[in-house]
matplotlib code that plots the C-alpha trace (Angstrom):
import matplotlib.pyplot as plt

x = [0.0, 1.2, 0.4, 0.8, 0.1, 5.2, 3.5, 4.9, 3.5, 3.4, 5.0, 3.8, 5.1, 7.9, 10.6, 14.2, 16.5, 19.8, 20.7, 23.9, 24.4, 28.1, 29.8, 33.5, 33.8, 30.6, 30.6, 27.1, 25.6, 27.7, 25.7, 22.5, 21.8, 19.2, 18.6, 16.2, 12.7, 10.1, 6.3, 4.7, 2.1, -1.1, -2.2, -4.9, -8.2, -11.7, -11.1, -7.5, -5.5, -4.5, -1.1, 1.0, 3.7, 5.0, 8.6, 9.5, 8.4, 5.1, 2.8, -0.5, -3.2, -6.5, -8.2, -11.8, -14.3, -17.8, -19.2, -22.8, -22.3, -21.6, -24.7, -26.7, -25.3, -26.3, -22.8, -21.7, -22.5, -20.2, -17.5, -17.7, -17.7, -14.8, -12.6, -13.4, -12.5, -9.2, -8.4, -9.0, -6.2, -3.6, -0.6, -0.2, 3.3, 1.8, 0.8, -2.6, -4.3, -7.7, -8.8, -12.5, -13.5, -16.6, -17.0, -13.7, -11.1, -11.3, -8.5, -9.2, -7.5, -6.7, -6.0, -4.4, -1.7, -1.9, -3.2, -1.1, -0.7, -0.2, -3.0, -3.6, -7.1, -8.1, -6.8, -8.5, -11.8, -11.4, -10.7, -13.7, -15.8, -14.4, -15.9, -19.4, -22.1, -23.9, -22.6, -23.5, -26.4, -25.3, -21.7, -21.9, -18.2, -15.2, -12.3, -9.6, -6.6, -7.4, -7.6, -4.2, -2.6, -3.9, -2.7, 0.7, 1.1, 0.2, 2.9, 5.4, 4.8, 4.3, 5.7, 8.8, 10.6, 10.0, 7.3, 4.8, 1.6, -1.7, -4.5, -7.1, -10.6, -13.0, -15.8, -14.9, -12.7, -12.1, -14.9, -14.4, -15.0, -12.1, -10.7, -8.5, -8.9, -7.6, -8.7, -12.3, -13.7, -15.9, -15.3, -15.1, -18.2, -17.8, -14.2, -12.4, -9.3, -6.1, -3.1, -0.5, -1.3, -3.7, -3.9, -5.3, -6.9, -7.8, -8.5, -12.0, -15.4, -16.9, -19.3, -19.4, -21.9, -19.5, -18.9, -16.4, -13.3, -13.0, -9.6, -8.4, -9.5, -7.7, -4.5, -4.4, -5.1, -2.5, 0.0, -0.7, -0.3, 2.9, 4.4, 3.5, 5.2, 8.2, 8.6, 9.1, 5.6, 3.4, -0.2, -2.4, -5.7, -8.7, -11.6, -14.9, -17.7, -17.8, -15.4, -15.3, -17.6, -15.2, -12.1, -10.3, -7.7, -7.1, -6.7, -4.4, -2.1, -2.2, -2.8, -1.5, 2.3, 2.2, -0.4, 0.0, -1.0, -4.4, -7.0, -10.4, -13.2, -16.2, -18.5, -18.2, -19.0, -15.5, -13.7, -12.8, -11.1, -9.2, -8.0, -6.9, -4.9, -3.3, -2.0, -0.5, 1.4, 2.4, 3.8, 5.8, 9.5, 10.6, 9.6, 9.1, 11.6, 10.2, 13.0, 14.0, 17.6, 20.6, 19.9, 23.4, 27.0, 29.7, 33.4, 36.2, 38.4, 40.9, 39.3, 42.4, 45.9, 49.1, 49.4, 53.2, 53.6, 50.3, 50.1, 46.7, 46.5, 42.9, 40.3, 36.6, 33.4, 32.4, 29.1, 29.6, 27.4, 24.0, 22.2, 18.9, 18.5, 17.1, 20.5, 23.3, 26.7, 28.3, 32.1, 34.2, 31.4, 33.6, 35.7, 39.1, 41.2, 43.3, 46.5, 45.4, 43.8, 42.1, 41.2, 37.4, 35.9, 32.5, 30.7, 27.5, 24.9, 21.8, 18.5, 14.8, 13.9, 12.5, 14.8, 17.8, 20.1, 23.8, 26.2, 29.6, 33.0, 36.1, 39.2, 37.9, 34.9, 31.3, 28.5, 24.8, 23.9, 20.2, 18.7, 15.1, 13.3, 15.7, 15.3, 17.4, 20.7, 22.5, 26.0, 27.6, 30.6, 33.5, 32.6, 35.3, 35.4, 38.0, 40.6, 40.3, 38.9, 35.6, 36.2, 32.6, 29.0, 26.0, 22.4, 19.2, 15.6, 15.2, 17.2, 16.7, 18.3, 21.3, 21.9, 21.6, 24.3, 26.5, 26.2, 27.0, 30.6, 33.1, 34.5, 36.4, 35.2, 37.8, 36.7, 33.9]
y = [0.0, 3.5, 6.3, 10.0, 11.9, 38.3, 36.8, 38.3, 38.5, 35.2, 34.7, 31.7, 32.7, 30.4, 32.6, 31.6, 34.4, 36.0, 39.4, 41.4, 45.1, 46.0, 49.3, 50.2, 52.6, 54.6, 54.8, 53.2, 50.0, 48.1, 44.9, 43.2, 39.5, 36.9, 33.2, 30.4, 31.8, 29.2, 29.6, 31.4, 29.7, 31.4, 32.1, 29.8, 31.7, 31.1, 32.9, 32.0, 28.9, 26.4, 26.4, 23.9, 22.9, 23.2, 22.7, 20.4, 17.6, 18.7, 16.2, 17.4, 15.6, 17.3, 16.5, 17.4, 17.8, 16.4, 16.4, 16.9, 20.7, 21.2, 19.4, 21.4, 24.7, 23.7, 24.6, 21.2, 22.0, 25.0, 23.2, 20.2, 22.5, 24.5, 21.5, 20.0, 23.3, 23.2, 19.7, 20.7, 23.3, 21.4, 20.8, 17.2, 17.0, 17.3, 14.2, 14.4, 12.4, 12.8, 12.1, 12.8, 12.9, 13.0, 10.4, 8.9, 9.5, 7.7, 7.7, 7.6, 4.8, 5.1, 1.4, -1.2, 0.4, 3.6, 6.6, 9.4, 9.9, 12.5, 14.9, 13.6, 14.0, 10.4, 10.6, 13.9, 12.5, 9.6, 11.9, 14.0, 10.8, 10.0, 13.2, 12.4, 14.0, 14.9, 15.4, 12.2, 12.9, 10.9, 12.2, 13.5, 14.0, 15.8, 13.5, 16.1, 14.4, 11.2, 13.0, 14.7, 11.4, 9.7, 12.5, 12.5, 8.7, 8.9, 11.6, 9.6, 6.4, 7.8, 11.3, 12.3, 14.2, 17.5, 19.9, 17.8, 19.6, 18.8, 21.2, 20.9, 22.1, 22.4, 24.4, 24.1, 22.4, 18.8, 16.7, 12.9, 9.6, 8.0, 4.7, 3.3, 4.5, 2.5, -1.0, -0.7, -1.4, 0.7, 2.8, 5.3, 5.1, 4.6, 3.6, 2.3, 0.2, 2.1, 0.5, 2.6, 1.6, 2.5, 5.4, 5.6, 8.7, 9.3, 13.1, 12.9, 11.8, 8.4, 8.8, 10.6, 13.1, 15.1, 18.8, 20.3, 21.9, 20.1, 20.8, 17.2, 17.2, 20.5, 19.4, 16.0, 17.5, 20.1, 17.4, 15.6, 18.8, 19.6, 16.2, 16.7, 20.1, 18.8, 16.2, 19.0, 18.9, 21.9, 22.3, 24.8, 25.2, 26.5, 27.6, 27.7, 29.9, 33.0, 32.6, 28.8, 28.2, 30.1, 28.1, 30.6, 31.4, 27.7, 26.7, 29.6, 29.3, 25.6, 23.7, 25.8, 25.9, 29.7, 32.4, 33.0, 29.3, 29.9, 30.9, 32.2, 31.7, 33.5, 32.7, 29.0, 30.1, 31.6, 28.4, 27.4, 30.8, 30.6, 27.1, 28.0, 30.9, 28.4, 26.2, 29.3, 30.0, 26.4, 26.1, 29.3, 28.6, 32.2, 35.6, 38.7, 41.4, 45.0, 46.9, 50.0, 50.2, 48.0, 44.7, 43.5, 44.2, 41.7, 42.7, 40.3, 40.9, 39.3, 37.0, 35.5, 36.8, 35.1, 35.9, 36.1, 38.2, 39.9, 38.9, 37.9, 34.1, 33.8, 35.9, 35.5, 37.5, 39.5, 41.3, 45.0, 46.4, 44.9, 43.0, 41.4, 38.0, 36.7, 37.1, 35.3, 33.9, 30.7, 30.8, 29.5, 29.7, 31.1, 29.7, 31.2, 31.9, 29.0, 28.8, 31.4, 30.8, 34.1, 35.5, 35.0, 34.6, 33.5, 33.7, 31.9, 33.3, 31.8, 33.7, 33.4, 35.9, 35.2, 37.6, 39.7, 42.3, 42.1, 45.0, 43.3, 45.2, 43.6, 45.7, 49.1, 47.6, 47.3, 45.0, 44.6, 41.0, 40.1, 36.8, 35.6, 32.4, 31.8, 28.7, 29.2, 30.4, 32.7, 32.7, 36.0, 36.1, 38.4, 41.6, 41.4, 37.9, 36.7, 39.5, 40.6, 39.1, 40.2, 42.8, 43.3, 42.2, 44.3, 43.1, 45.0, 44.2, 46.2, 46.8, 50.6, 50.5, 48.4, 50.7, 53.8, 52.4, 51.6, 55.0, 56.7, 55.6, 58.1, 57.8, 54.6, 53.2, 55.0, 55.3, 53.7]
z = [0.0, -0.8, 1.6, 1.0, 4.1, -11.6, -14.5, -17.7, -21.2, -22.9, -26.3, -28.4, -31.8, -32.9, -34.5, -34.9, -36.1, -35.3, -36.8, -36.5, -36.6, -36.9, -36.3, -36.6, -33.6, -33.9, -37.7, -37.9, -39.2, -41.7, -42.1, -41.3, -41.7, -40.8, -41.2, -40.4, -40.0, -39.0, -39.4, -36.5, -34.4, -33.1, -29.5, -28.3, -28.5, -29.8, -33.1, -33.6, -34.6, -31.9, -30.5, -32.6, -30.2, -26.7, -27.9, -25.0, -22.7, -21.2, -19.4, -18.0, -15.9, -15.6, -12.3, -12.8, -10.0, -10.8, -7.2, -6.3, -5.6, -9.3, -10.3, -7.8, -9.1, -12.7, -14.0, -15.3, -19.0, -18.8, -17.0, -19.4, -22.4, -21.1, -20.4, -23.9, -25.6, -23.6, -24.8, -28.4, -28.3, -26.4, -28.7, -29.9, -28.4, -25.0, -23.1, -21.4, -18.7, -17.0, -13.4, -12.5, -8.8, -6.7, -4.0, -5.2, -8.0, -11.3, -13.8, -17.5, -19.4, -23.1, -23.0, -20.7, -18.5, -20.6, -18.6, -20.2, -24.0, -26.6, -27.5, -30.9, -32.5, -31.6, -28.1, -27.5, -28.8, -26.4, -23.5, -24.2, -24.3, -20.9, -19.3, -18.0, -20.2, -17.0, -13.5, -11.6, -9.3, -6.3, -5.8, -2.3, -1.7, -3.3, -3.0, -3.8, -2.1, -4.0, -7.3, -6.6, -5.6, -8.7, -10.9, -9.3, -9.7, -13.4, -13.9, -11.9, -13.9, -17.4, -17.4, -19.2, -16.5, -18.2, -17.2, -15.3, -14.3, -12.5, -13.5, -10.7, -11.7, -8.7, -7.3, -3.6, -1.0, -0.1, 1.4, 1.5, 3.2, 4.9, 3.6, 0.9, -2.7, -5.7, -4.7, -5.9, -2.5, -0.2, 1.8, 0.2, -2.0, -5.8, -5.4, -8.6, -9.1, -10.0, -11.6, -9.8, -6.2, -3.4, -1.1, 2.4, 3.9, 7.6, 7.7, 6.2, 7.5, 8.3, 5.4, 2.1, 3.5, 5.6, 5.5, 3.2, 4.6, 7.9, 9.5, 9.0, 5.4, 4.7, 6.4, 4.7, 1.2, 1.8, 2.7, -0.6, -2.6, -0.8, -1.7, -5.3, -5.4, -3.5, -6.2, -8.7, -10.2, -10.7, -9.5, -11.2, -9.2, -11.2, -8.9, -10.7, -9.3, -7.2, -4.3, -4.9, -2.0, 0.3, -0.7, -2.9, -0.3, 0.5, -3.1, -3.8, -0.7, 0.1, -3.1, -6.1, -6.6, -6.3, -5.9, -9.7, -10.2, -8.8, -11.4, -10.2, -12.8, -11.4, -14.4, -15.4, -19.0, -19.0, -18.1, -21.6, -22.3, -19.0, -19.7, -23.2, -21.7, -19.3, -22.1, -23.8, -20.5, -20.0, -23.5, -23.1, -23.1, -22.4, -21.0, -22.9, -22.0, -21.5, -19.7, -21.6, -20.2, -19.9, -18.3, -17.5, -18.5, -18.3, -18.5, -19.3, -16.3, -13.9, -11.4, -9.8, -9.0, -7.9, -4.2, -4.5, -7.6, -7.9, -11.5, -12.9, -13.5, -14.5, -16.4, -16.9, -17.5, -14.4, -13.9, -13.6, -10.9, -10.4, -13.2, -14.2, -12.6, -15.9, -17.7, -15.9, -16.6, -15.4, -14.7, -17.6, -20.2, -23.0, -25.8, -26.3, -29.4, -30.6, -28.7, -26.1, -22.7, -22.2, -25.5, -25.7, -29.1, -27.8, -24.5, -23.4, -21.0, -19.5, -19.9, -19.3, -22.0, -25.4, -27.2, -26.3, -27.9, -27.0, -27.5, -28.0, -27.9, -29.3, -29.7, -30.9, -32.7, -31.6, -32.7, -31.8, -32.0, -32.0, -30.7, -30.9, -29.9, -27.1, -25.0, -22.0, -23.4, -25.8, -27.2, -28.4, -30.8, -31.2, -33.0, -35.7, -37.1, -34.7, -34.9, -31.3, -28.2, -26.6, -23.9, -22.7, -23.5, -22.5, -22.8, -23.8, -24.3, -27.5, -30.7, -30.2, -26.7, -27.9, -31.0, -28.8, -26.4, -29.4, -30.8, -27.5, -27.6, -28.9, -32.4, -33.1, -29.7, -27.6, -24.0, -22.1]

ax = plt.figure().add_subplot(projection="3d")
ax.plot(x, y, z, "-o")
ax.set_aspect("equal")
plt.show()
């Protein structure tokens, strides 16, 4: 038995391009080049094309509440339609799973031992068919911890160790009957068998007719959510209905991976649009950069001296002053001129931004290098085809800012 006790603007266009603006001193632009454009994808929205790719390993399990309170509120049609519209725009390189929960969790199976699979047309059709057409009338409980444990187990067994996400869609807090789930036996009521083990709960009620949000239920469900997050998986909690029956704060602070990972959907009719926005955010590989000034400047400088002679024995790129945390350098991430230890011809930097503009100085020459569709890193090159080593690199969000910085240097680049 297994027992588990500053959003930024999203970019989904897929551009791949590097351009270079060169200047000898401050003499102006000498060359512009660009290569390798791919077709742009659209942002998921009702009138626009679906997102075509996530560009990496993304595995998502949707944990969908179909408890009696949803039936009583008459919102199931909107919730079902919203989830189905979400499934239709998930890129087909994303793996999808589904867990529905009321009295107990129930995992959707594509086939034997297959609970997580790619969002192809046929698989999405199968998933949609697995969502009950009507909220079952006799689901008196909301077995949230069981649904989270099932989702986590599916990701653990069939996920690809990339981005692994549970999207919890609910209209309230946990309310469940104690017992073992996953063995198909009562209690709790309506239990199903589960191929990845069983889970025992003791914080709930003796029957499925308890009150939602009892202290033991809240604590036990929080513990399950914490274990999922500690395992490196992300929980996005989507609360449907005004104030989610009083559990907004609980879902935001105790269940979701961060406050930004709680989405309040006051009108259930808006669920589809909110979930489509979520997949845009999930598939994002980078952040848009909006700062108008210099993000960071790295000088190639001495980092170690001989204690006896005072001579420099090691050089590397060093941050000048304070810099943006989304542009960083790892010691030794440069390649040097053949036969020389400290004559950098290239330098690599880590970044969270979608695009960057680098002002590179080599000898007395300057160059603005432009990078788009970044996926975690950028490598700048010497500004003069290998004649002189890089002496500094400064990063900017916009081409205009980088060009202005280049033009601010005195003629022939003398002085800083």
